[in-house]
N, C-alpha and C positions, 0 to 999 in steps of 0.2 A: 046382341049381347051374349047369346048362347055360344056363339063361335069364339068370341073374345075370351070367355071363361075357359073354353075347352083347350086353350093354348097355354094355360099356366102350368108351370113346373115347380114342384117343391124345391126350395133353396138347397136342401141337402142333395138332391138329385143333380142340380147344377154343379155342385162340388164334386160329386162322384163323376160326372161327365169329364170334368177337367182332369181329374186324377187319372181316369181310365184313358184319356187321350194320350197322356205321357207314358203310361204303362204300355199301351199299345205301340206307341212309338219305339220304346226301348226293345220290346220283344220283336217287332217287325225288323228294325235295324240290326238287331243282334242275329236273327236268323239269315238275313241276306248278306250279312257280313262274311259268314263262313261257307255258305253253299257255293259261291262262285268258284272257290279254289279247292274244293274237295279233290278234283282230279289231280291237281298240282300236289296236294298233300299225299295222295296215294303214290305219286310218282317219286316222292321223296323217301319212300320205304325201300327202294331197291331198283334194279334194272328191269323194267317191265315193258312189254310191247304196247304200242298204242291201242291195239284191239283189247288187251287185258285191262288197261286203265279205263278205257271207254265203257266196258262191260261192267266193271266193278263200280265205276262212278254212278252208272244207272241204277244198279242194284242198291247201292248205299243211299241213294236219293230216294228211291221208291219204297224201301222197306219200312220207313217211318210211317208213311201214310197207310200201309197195309195194317200195321198195329192200330193206328189211330181210327181207321174204318171200323174196327171191332169194338173199340172201347168208348167212342164218342157218345153213343147213346146211354151207356152205363153212367158216364160222368153227368150227362144231363139229368138222368133221374136222380142221381145223389144230390145234384144241385137243387132239384125241386123239393127234395125230402129234407135236406139238412142245411141248405143255404149255398148259394152260388159263390158267395165271397170265400168261403173255405175251399171250394173246388179250385178257384182261381189261384189262391195262395199255393196250393198243392202242385198245381200245373206249372206255375212259374219256378217254383223251388225245384221241381223234378227235372224240368228242362235245363236249368242252371247246373244242376249237378252232372247230368249227362254230358252237356257241352264241355264243362270243366275236365271231365275224365277223357273226352275226345283228344285234348291236348297231350295226353300221355299215351295215346295208341302207338303201337309199333308195327301193326300189320292191318291188312284190309279186313281180317276177320274181327279184329277189335272194333274197328269202325263199323262193321256190319252190325254186330251184336249191341253196340251202344246206340246206334240209330234205331235198331229194332226196339230196345228198351225205351228209348226217347219217345217213341210213338204212343206210349201209354199216357204221357203227359202233354202231348202236342194238342193244341186246340184252345190256347189261351185267348186268341183274338175272337173266335166264334163264341167262346164262353163269356167274354166280356160284353158282346153284343146282346146275349141273352140276359146278362146281368142288368144292363141299362134298359133293355127293351121292357121288362116287367115293371120298371119305375117310371115309365114314360107314357103319357096319355096316347091312346090310339090315334087321335087326330093329327099328332105331330111326330109320330114314330119314324117316318121316313126322314124327315129333316134332322132329327136328333141322331139317328143311326148314320146318316150321311155325314154328319159332323165328326161323329166318333171314327168313322173310317178313314178321315183324312189323317188321323194320327198314324195308322198302320201304313198308309200310302207314303206319308212323309218319311217314315222310317225305312221303308223299303227302297225310297229313292237315295237316301243318304248311306244306307248300310253298305252297299258295295263299295262306295268311295272310301268310307272309313276303314272297312275290312282290308281293301287293297293296300291302303297306306300303311296300316298296322302290320299287315304281313311283310311288307317290304322292309319296315323299320325294326320290328322285334322278332319276326319269324312266325311260322304257322302255329306251333304250340302255344306260344304266348298270346296269340290272337284269340285262341279258343278260351284261354283264362279270362282275358279282358272282356270277351263276349259273355262269359257265364256271369260275371259281375254285373254287367247290364241288365240281364234278365233277372238276377236276384234283386236288383233295385225295383224292378216291376213288382215283385212279390212284397217288397216293403211298402211300396206305394199303396197296393191294394188294402193293406192293413188300416190305412187311413180313410178308407171309404166306410160307408154305413149301409148295411143290408136295408133295403127299402122296397116296398111293393106298393104300387099304386092301388087305391081302393076302387076297382072296377068289377069286382066279383059280384055276380047277381046272386040273389038269395037262393035260386034254384041250383047253382053251381056247387060242386063238391070242393072240399079243401085238398083232398088228395085222391089221386088216381093210380090204379094198378097199371102195369106195363101192358097187360091185356086190353084195358079200357083205353089207353093211350093209342095202341094200335088200331082199335076198333074205331076210334074217333078219326084217325088218319084215313083209314080205308073206306069210310062212308062219306068222305068228302072228296069227290073226284078231282076237283080243281086243286085242293091241297096235295093230293097224290101227284098230279101233273107238276106242280111247282117243285116238289121235292125231287122228282126224277130229272127235272130240268137243271136242278142244281149240279147233278153229275154231268150232264151233257155240256152245260156251260163250262165246267172246268176242263172237260176233254178238249173242247174247242180252244179254250185259253192257253192250255199247256201243250197243245199239239205242236206249236211252233218253237217252243222254248229250246229244245235240244239242238235244233238246226238253225236258229237265227243268226248265230255267229258265223256259221258256214255260209249262209246265204248273204250276209254282209260281205264276206270275203269274196264271194263270186261277183257281186255288184261293184264293190269299191277296190278289191284287191288287198294284198296282205299289209300294206303300209298303214300303220297306227290302227290295227285291226281291233284291238282290245278297247281303244278309245271310241271308235264308231260303233262297234257292237254295243257298248255301254250307253251310247247316245240313243241307239235304236230301242233298247230295253227301256230307258228312262222316258222317252217320248210318250209312251203309253201311260206311264205313271203320272206324268204332268197333266195329261188330259183328264185322266181319272181324278186327280187331286182337284182340279178346277171345277168339276162338274158333279161330283158325288153328292154334295149337299143340295145342289139345285135340282137334280133329279129326284132326290128324296122328298123335297118340298113339293115338287110337282105331283109326285105320287100321293102326298097328303091331300092335295087339292083336287085331283082329278081321278084318283083311284090307282092302287098299286098294280093291279093286274093289267090295266090299260097301258100304263107306262112301261111295265115289264115287257109287254108284248111288242110295243113300239121299239123298245131298245134292242130286242132280239132281231127284229127285222133290219134295223139300222146297223147294228153290228155285223150282220151277215152281209149287207151291201157294201159296207166300208172295207171288210176283210178282203173281198174278191180281187180289187185291183193291185193288192200287195204282191200277188204272184206274177205281175206283169211289169214291174217297175225296172227301169234301166239306169237310174241315177240314185245316189244315196239320199239326196234331199226329198225325193218322191216317197221313199220308203219311210223317212222320218215323219213326214206330213200324215201318211196313212196310219202309222203307228199312233200318232197323237190323236187322230180322229177316232181310232178304235178305242183309245183310252177314254174319250170323251163319252162314247156310247156304253162301254163296259162299266164306267164308273158308277152308274146308277143301278146296276143289276143286283148287287148285293143288298144295299139298304132297302130297296123297294120290295125285294123278295122276303127279307126278314120282317119288314113291316107288315106285309101280308100275312105272314105266319102269326105275327103279334095279334092280328084280327081273328084269324081262323081258329086259333087254339085257345081253350080257357087258360087263364094265367097260372093255375096251379100244375099245368103240364107242359107249359111252353119250353121249360129246359129240356125235357126228354124229346119233345118234337124238334126243337132246333139241334138236339143231338143227332137225330137221324138225318136232319138236313146236313149237318157237318160231316157225318159219316159218308153220305153219298158224294159230297164235294171231295173228300179225301180219296174215294174210289176213282173219281174223275181225275185226280192229280196223278194217279198211277196209270191209268189208261191212255191219257192224253199224250205224254211223251213217247210211249210205246207206239201208239198209233201213228204219230208224226214221224217218228224215225223210220217205221216200216213203209209208209206211203212215199217218203222222200227217197228211201233207198230203192224202191221199185219203179217210181214214176217221176221222180224229180221234185224240186222244191215248189214249183207252180202247183203241182197236184195237191200239196198240203194246204195251200191257201184256198184252193177251189173246194176241197173236201170240207175244210173248216167252215167256209162261207155257207156251203149247203147245209151243214149241221146246225148252224145258228138259225138260218132261215126256217129250216124244218122244225126247230124247237119253237119258233114263232107260231107256225101253223098248228103245231101240236097243242099249244096253249089256247089258240083261237078256237079250235074245234072242241076242246075241253069246255071252254066257257059257253059256246054256242050250244053244246049238248046239255050243259048243267048250268043255265043261267041263274038259278036261284043261289048259287054258291059265289057269285060275283059280288063282292062287297066294295062299294065305293066309299073311300074314306071321308069324302066330303059330305056324305049323308048318314053314314052309320055312326053309331056311338060306341 
């Protein structure tokens, strides 16, 4: 009877989840609509060398995450103190404005500064996860967050297709304008949610925490520290292949229909992710988030390795799909564990640090992948990434073995 009661969700929260699913869909689709043709947009500014375009594409892509790395914990704290709904509206509105202005850029410096400023508002999807997390019973946080994640995954799958079609029909500048409108719709959707916090606060818990107290709570929980560091390493691994995947597809398949086959290779991981994220979250609810996270890290590392030795396109697509299946559960189970490990009054700030480290990984990953590929070839990137994921699994295993009292199984903890 106790188990049945623990899986009840307030009706308002169900409404919030549906609204945030669509908001995440619009934001994720919008972000992936424009990023694939940033290099083509730069090329339209004048006659530049390939090296110039590639260099600026990398900087313009990465600079947003540098700013976001700095401000993510600040937004998390503001959300804890004044409400996450307000922060979500500010985030979506700020991103919409920046993307709208990108459509009027006439030089790479315009793009660079706008993307730099945009980093202040980047983080809508992690913020929405924190928003829903504090409304969800601990015992089903993995399943709920996995469901929410399917919204952003679906958006990321459809975004490049929609963006490519729009760019061909109306041009780059107008595509930015339409993209900003889609993100602004997300801000409007958030208005119709209701701020809600589940009543799981113990009498001994405080209602507010200083930043010093939040950091102390994190640093005195070795498993939580490990999970936060792994957030960065996982993003490094995930983004290491991004800058070279199209080139790798060209080497395997040849130049014919390169954009199509590169898109299929990208999307294959997203399809696997979409299919399994909710399932992995539910398994985490039943068997423990750390156990499932550990298993996923080892599985992802094993699956990644053969990608560097494929000789046919269909082999790469299958491996990318399998990778998506394993990667799909890492985000919801990781956030669900943080939901357990941090008092509800500080979860926004703790998740802010998690987001900050993820953004740092987004910067390091492409740089690492490009350097390894340039020095040792494509296969070396897959080997390095595989070893990094497996090493992450062992780091988590050793952390848990050394600090077993911090291992909380969701099937037994309240």
